[in-house]
N, C-alpha and C positions, 0 to 999 in steps of 0.2 A: 223329392225324388221323382224320377220319371219312370213310369211303368209302361211297358209295351206288351200288349197281350192280343191274342187272336180269338176270334169268335168261338164260344163254347156252347154246345148243345142248345142254341137259341130256338131252333125250329120245334124241338120237343117241348121246350118251355111254353111256346105259344099254344100248342095243342092243349096242354094241361091247364094253362091259364084260362082258356075259353070256357072249359067245363066249370072251373072253380069260381069264375066271375058271377055265376048265377047266384052265389051266396051273398054277393055284395048288396048291402041295404042302402036304400035311397031315402033321404028325408029333406024337408025344407026347414030352415032355421031363420028366425027373425034376427037380422044382424045389421046394425049401423044404418037403418033405414031401408035395407034390402030384404028381399025374401030369397035367402041363399040356399041353393041346392048343394047338398053334400052326399058323397058316396062314402060308405063306411064298411070296414071288415075287420074282424078279429077283436081280441080283448087283451089288455095289458097297457104298458106305457104308450101314450099317444104319439104317433108320427103324423105331422101335418105335411101333406104333399101339395105344392103350389105349382100350377101349370103355367105355360108360356103362350106365345102367339104363334099361329092361330090354332089353339088347342083347347082342351077341356079337361075335366077331372079324369077322363078316359085315357089320357096320356100315361097315367100311372097304373093302369090295370095290372100289368105284370108285377110291379113292385108291391102293390097292395096285397096280392095273393101270396107272394113270397114272404113278406114280413109278417103278415097275419098268421101264417103257418109257424112262425118262429116266436110267437108270444107277444106280438105287438098289436096295437089298435091303429089301423091305417085309416086316415080320414083325408079325403080329397074333395075340395069344393070346386064348383064352377065359379070363377071369379066374377067380380062386378062387370056387367055387360056381356057375359058369356053364357051360352048353353041355357040351362033351365033356371038360372038365377035371374030374378026380375027386380024391377024397382029403380034401376039406375037411369038417370036422366040423359039419354043418349044424345040429345041435342045440345048438351053443355059439356064440352071437353074439360072444362075446369073442375068438374066433379069427378074426374079420373086422375087427380093428382096423387102423388106418392103418399101424401098424408091420408087421403081417403082410402087408398089400397091397403096401407098398413093398418089403418083404423078398422077396416073390415076384418083383417086377420086377427087383431087383438080382440075385437068383439066376438068373433067366432070362437076363439079359444075360451073366452069367459063363458060362452054358452055351452060348449060341448065338453070342456074339461075344467069345470070350476074347482075341482079338488086337486088339480095338478099345478104346482107352482110353475114348472117349466115343462116344455115338450120338445121333442125332436122335430126339426124342420128339414125337409128335403125339397129342393126347388130347381126349376129349369127355365132358362131364357128370361122372359119378363118376370116369371115367378122368382128367379134368382135375384133380380133387381129389387123386388119387393122384400125378399128375405134378407138381403144385405141391409136394407133400410130398417126392417124390423129389428135387426140386431144392433143397428146404430141407435134407434129410438128407444127400444125396449129390450135390452139384453137380458133383463130379469125374466123374460118369458121363454128363453131358448136354452135348452140343455146342451145341444150340439147341432151343428148345421152341416148338411151335405149339399153343396151347390153345383149345378151342372151348367156348362157351356158359357155362362156370362160371369167373368171374373169381377171382382170389386173394382169400381171406378171412382177415383177421387174426384170430388167436385173441383172443377176449374173455376177459380174466382173471376177469371177474365171473360169467359164466354160459356154460353149454355151448349148442351150437347148437339142441338140441331144446327147451330152456327158452326160448331166444330166439324160436324159431318159434312156440311156444305163446303167448308174450306178444304177438306181432304178429297171429297168424292164428287162435288158438284150437285146440280139440281135434280139429276136423274136417279140418285140413290134412293132406295125405298123409303128411308126415314124422311128425306126431303119431300118426296112425293106424297107422303101420308099427311102432310101438315094442313092442307086446305080442306075444310069440312065438305063432305059430299063428293069430292073430286074422284078419289080412288074407288069409292063405292060405285060411282057411275061407270067407271071403266070395268070393274069386276062384274057388274050386273049381266051384261050380255054373254059373258064367258061362262057364268054359272059357278056356284059354290064348289062343286065337286072338282072341276078342272083347276080352279084357283088353288084349292087345298092340295091337290095332287102335285101341282108344280112346286108349291112351297115346301110341303112335307118331304118330298123326295129330292130336294135340292142338295147336291153333294159337292158343289164347287167351292173351294176355299176363297174364290174371288168374291168381291162385294156383289150384293144383290141389287140390280138396277131395273127400274120400270120406266123406260123412256116414254114420254108423253105420246099418246096416239098408238104406240106399238104394244102397250100393255104387256101381257105375259108371253107374247110371241118372242120377245127379246130374250127370254130365258130358255136355254136349250132343255130339251126333255132329259129326264134322268136316264143315264146309261144303264142303271141297274133295274132289273125287273121289279115292278112295284111289289110283287108278292114276296120279295126277299125279306121284307119286314113289315109291310103294310098291305094286308089283304084287301080285296075289293070290299069285303064285308066291313072291315075296320074303317076303311075310307068312307064308306056309306054312313057309318055312325056319325062321323064328323060332318059330312056333307048335309045330312038331314037336319042337324042342329043349326048349322050356319045358314041353311036355306030359311029356317024359321026366324033367326035373329038378325041376319045380315052381318056385315063385318064392322059396323060403326063402333060397337062397344070396344072391340079389340084395338081398332085403329086409334081410338081416342086416347089410349095410353101414350101413344107417340105424340099426339097433339098436345098432351099435357107436359111434355118434356121441358119447354121453356118455363112453365109455371113451377115445375119441380125445382128447377135451378134457383128460382127466387125463394121458394119456401125452405130450401135446405141450406140456405146461407149460414144459419147457426151451427151447422155440423161441418163446416169447412175445416179440413184437417183432422177431423175426429177419426179414431180407430174403431174397427169392429173387434170387440173383445169377447168372442164366443168361440169355443173349440170348433174348428172348421176343417172339412175335407173338400177339395175342389177337383172336379172331373171334367175333362173336355175331350172331344173327338179330334183326332189328328187333322181332319179335313173341315173342322168347324170354321165357318166364315168369321166368327167372332175372334177365334184364336189367331186369325191371320190379319186382323186389323193392325196397321202399322204401330209398332211399339208394344203390342200385347204380349208376345212371347218373351221379350226382354223383361217386361214388367213382372210377368208370372214367374219366371225362372231365375231372375238375377237379383232378387232381394227386395224389390219395390212392394210386391204383393205382401210378403211376410212382414214388412215394416208397417203396412196399413192394417193388416189382419194378423196381429202378433201371435194369436193362438192357431194359426194355420198349421195343421199337422201333416198334411199330405196333399200333393198335387199328382193327379193321375192323367196321363195322356193316352187315350185308347187308340191304338194303331188301326188304321183303316176305317174308323168311324167318322161320321159327319155330325151335323148339328143336333138332330133329334135322337140323341144317343140313348135315352132311356127306353125308347121303343125299338131302335135299331139293334141294340145289344142288351136286351132285357135282363138276361141271367147275370151277366157280368156286373151291370149297374146295381142290381138287387144285392148281389154278394158284396160289392164294395160298400154299399150303404150299411148292410148288416155288420160287416167286419168293423166298421168304424163306430157305429152307435152302441154296440154291445160293450164297449169299454166304459160306458158312463152309467 
């Protein structure tokens, strides 16, 4: 079913969240050869929040507060190559394969929730991709899934995703441009982390994201919406400080591993995701506007591949970073779904 809603009391939510965030605990956990940073709040059944690119645990600050207040334990890691998580070999993109990423999540669950057979998983963007594969590889670990922005994508046995993107969008598409190690990092360096993040996080155009060579981020128009509408200077600075320390290589390596992922996931060609699922996407999300995506999501293809898909929500007026842009609605959607289990 298609639900269209308008923004609810999100600015008030933000002010409250900022005060309550002080209670979030931070710890380091030894996971799968990494020293993984996690943020944690609340007690009760565990909800694992998995962030996307170019984000951090911090992307889930609003949802963590909301769900902790309602009797859940919210846990959000900085993924491999991100934020305060250390130990990933940045110079080797093959160590950022989907098997490594799902392996990190499984090891993290063993470490933080050894007595829970299954947990709730909520994920966005690259996190959603990790969550889909977690549910393919280890459905025994997941009670229910809420995925944002990135729908399930069946493995194409004929070509990997990078080849597919180049065929549709050409060499200037961001996924194509991210492939050569060091190249995009060199273009980002003189611009600075804060400007890069501001451009990406406030991108609201349903059209594809292009980085033409030599033009860098200038090719992307500035967001028409005031930054403070959902991302304050202070919040942007939190991201910028972390990415200034780490650089972008860790996050970009996820894209560089896409061809390896295609090889490694051959055994799961045609496999279904058999976990109860809710999917939420913004009306202006660029992923929702990929050719064929809407038809797949709404006309039965998605439900065929994810047979326990219970709900599809399209948020009117929202773009890609929907968990931060519309925090209250997303938190409520998550809660409404997971409390059934």
